N, C-alpha and C positions, 0 to 999 in steps of 0.2 A: 674769307672775308668776314670781319666782325659785324655784328648786328648794328644797323644804323639807327641812331636815336633821332626820330623825326617829330618835331613839334608841329602843331596845327594852329594857324592864325585864321580865325573866322568861325562863326557858329550858325551861319545861315543855311538855306536849303541845300546848296551844293556841299557844304561842309558836313551836314548831317546825313545826306543821302549817299554821298560818294566818298569824300575824303576820309572822314573818320572811320567808317567801316573798313575801307580798303587798307588803311594804315594799321588798324588794330588787328586785322586778319593776316597781314603779310608775314610770311615766315622768317624773313630776314630783317624785320624792322621792329623796333620798340616805339610805340606811340608815346613820346616823352611828356606830352602835356598839351593843353589847349589854352589859348587866350582869345578873348573876344571883347568887343566894346561893351557888351552887356554881361556883367559878371554872372547873373543868374543863368543865362543861356550857356555860358562856358562851363559852369558847375554841372548843369544837367547833361551836357554832351560828354564831359569828362567822366562823369559817373557811369554813363551808359557804356563806356568803353574801358573802364578800369584804369583810368589815368588821372593826372593832376590838373586842376584848373588853376592857372597862375593869375594873380591879380595884376601883375606887371609884365608887359611883353618882354622886357629885357631879361627877366628871370627865366622866361621860357627859352629865350635864345641861349642863355648860359647853361641850360639843362639839355641842350640839343646839339646834334652834329649837323642837322639839316632842318629846314623849315618849309612846310607846305602852306600855300596861301589860298584862301577862299574868301576874299574880300574884294570890294570894288577896286578897279585898276588904279585910281589915283589915291586910294588909301594904301594899296599894295606897294606902290613904287617906293615911297619913303621908308616904309617899314622894312621892306626887303633890303634896302640899302643899309639900314641899321643892323639887320641880321647878318648881312655879308661882312660888315665891319666887326661883328662879334665872332667871325670865323665860321658861320653856318653856310652850308650849301643850300641852294634855293630850288624849290619846286614851285614854279610860278603859274598863275592862271593867265589866260589871254584876255584882252591885250595887256601887255606889261604895264602900260600907262596910256592915257589918251592925249598926252602932250609930248611933243618931241623932246622938250627939255627934261621932263620927268623921266622918260625912257633913257636919255643920254646920261643923266645923273646916276641912274641905276646901273647902267653898263660900267660907268667909271668906278662905282663902288665895288662891283664884282671884280673888275680888273685889278684894282688896288689890293683887294683882299686875296685874290688868287683862288676863289672858291668856284665850285662847279655850279652850273645852272641848267635847268630844263624847263621849257615852257610847255604847258599842257594844251597843245593844239590837238583836240581829241582824235581826229581822223589820222593823224600821223603816228598814233600809237595803237589804234585798233588794227588787228592782225590783217584783215582782208584789205582794208583801204591802204594801209602802210605798204603792203606787198604790191598793190596796184600802182602806187606812186613810183616805187622802185622800178617796176617793170616798164612803165611808160617813159621814165627818165632814161632808161637804158635803150629803149627802142628808138627814141628821137624822131626827127623828121616831121615834127608837128607844125601844121599850118595855122590853125586857130584852136582856141579852147574856150570853154565857158564854165562858170561855177555859179549856180543859182540856188540861193537859200531863201525859201519862202516860209517864214515862221508865222504862226497865228497867235503868239503869246498875248498880244494886246488888241486883237480884233474882238468885236462884240460877241462873236460866236466861237471864240477860241479860249483855250485855257491859259493859265498863268502860274503853273506849278513852280517854276523857277523865276518868277517875276522879282524884280528889284528896282529901286528908284533909279539907279544908274543906267540900267537897261532901258527903262521907260524914257529917260531923258536923252540918252545918246543914240538909241535906236539900232536898227539893223547894221548900219555901217560899222559900228564899233563892236557889236556883239557877234554877228556872224561873218562880218568882213574878214576878220583874222583867219577864220576857217577857210574861206575861199582862197585867200592869198597863200595859205600854208599848203594848199593842194596845187595851185597853178605855178608858183615860183620854182619849186624843185624840178618840175618837168620842163617848163618853158624858159626859165632863166629869170634873173632879176628884172624888176620893172623899171623901164627907162622913161616912161611918160604915162600919165594918168589923166583921164577926162571924166568928170563926174557930173551927174544930173539927178535931181530929185524926182520922185514919182509920187503916187498916192500914199497917204499916211506917212510912215517913216521910210518908205522905200527909196533906195538909192541904186542908180545904174552906173557902173564903171566900165570904161573902155581902157584897156591896158596895152602898152607895147613892151616887149620883152627883149632881153639881150640876145636870145637865140634867134631873133628875127620874126617870131610869131606874134600874133596879137590875140587878145582874149577879152571876154566880157564877163561881168558879174552883176547879178541882180540880188540885192540884199534887203530883206524885210522881216520885221517882227509883227506886222499888222495886216498880213494877207488874210483873206477869208479862209476859214478852217478847212473847207473842202478842197482848196487848191494848195494847201501847205505841202511842203516836201523839198527835197534837195536833189540837184542833178549836177554832176561834174562830167563833162564830155570833151573829148579831144578829137580833132580831125586832122589827118595828115597823109603822108605818102603810103602808110600801111593801112589806111582806112579810118573808120570811126570806132572809138571805144568809149564806153560809159562806165563810170564807177559802180561797182556792185553794191548791193545793200550792205550797210555797215552795222557793226555790232553795238551793244550797249556800252555806255561810258565806263562802267565799273572795271571791265577787263582792260580797257585802254588805260585807265588811271593806274592800275597795278603795273602795267608795262612801263609807264612813265616813272614810277617809283624804282623799278628795276634799272632803268636807264640812268637815273640819277645816282644810284648806288655804284654802278659801273664807272661813271664819269668821275665821281668823287674819289674812287679808288685809283683810277688810271691817270687822271689829270687831263684826259683828252676832251676837247670840246664836242658838244652834241650839235647836230645840224639844226635843231630847234632850241638853241640856247638863248640867252638874253640878248645877244647881238642880233639874232634873227628877229627876236621880239621887237627890238628897236627899229629894224628895217620895216617891219609891218606897220608900226606906229607912224613912221615917217610917211609911208604911202597913204595911209588912211587920213592923216592930218592934212596932207596936200589935197586929198579929195574933199575933205570937209571945208577947207578954205575956199575951194571953187564953188561949192554949194552955197556957202554963206554969202559969197560975193554976188550971187545972182539974184 
């Protein structure tokens, strides 16, 4: 397989800490360049990894076989559609968009262009958690599940290493909600009904029905007190109760996502976490947001 030229869109904390280092070190990838809305930040990040900072995003697309995105979701969606139209495969961040229309427009662009897409739902690429999902989907017979993400990014006693305006404004529903759905849906089936209610701070509680007959719940927050922060994914069914083991750092998971994109770009086969799955996640979360807004 030829080395894949992957450009990077974004210069924020995730791009700096995860995307750029992983792409620059990957043995099968050439980091073909960087583009960001702040030219000085793009120049600094590019220099740190021995690549080019492009003043125009379309120039980056022209120099790349694929593009990785580390920008807010509603900035990502239209830029990714442009990248697809330029013939670039897509390594997208979650959520792919925070509006159903934005996500559908992106899917349409990907399908018109015939390019590969992978969405970086972190736990679906981390080795231990990915294997756990596969094992539980094979086991079946699940009665209920829950996926609880208690983050403390915006709590008074919490940190905000990866804080950003879009996370602060959209909250846990849109930031960690995609992670919860990415773990529940492949095991329990697609969501047929969702009920949502708000809690303290940005906390949201979801009740979900699944095509497999099971139900599940999710609690999503970025404003939990620091001492109670953490995540739990649990399933209960005919074979007993299972809990997701501790997961690894995101760096290894991101490298795996890059590998998966390279394979899909070469084979033409769709990935389970492609842009279409990203659209489905957006549809479910948008429905939940509608319910919260209406109350």
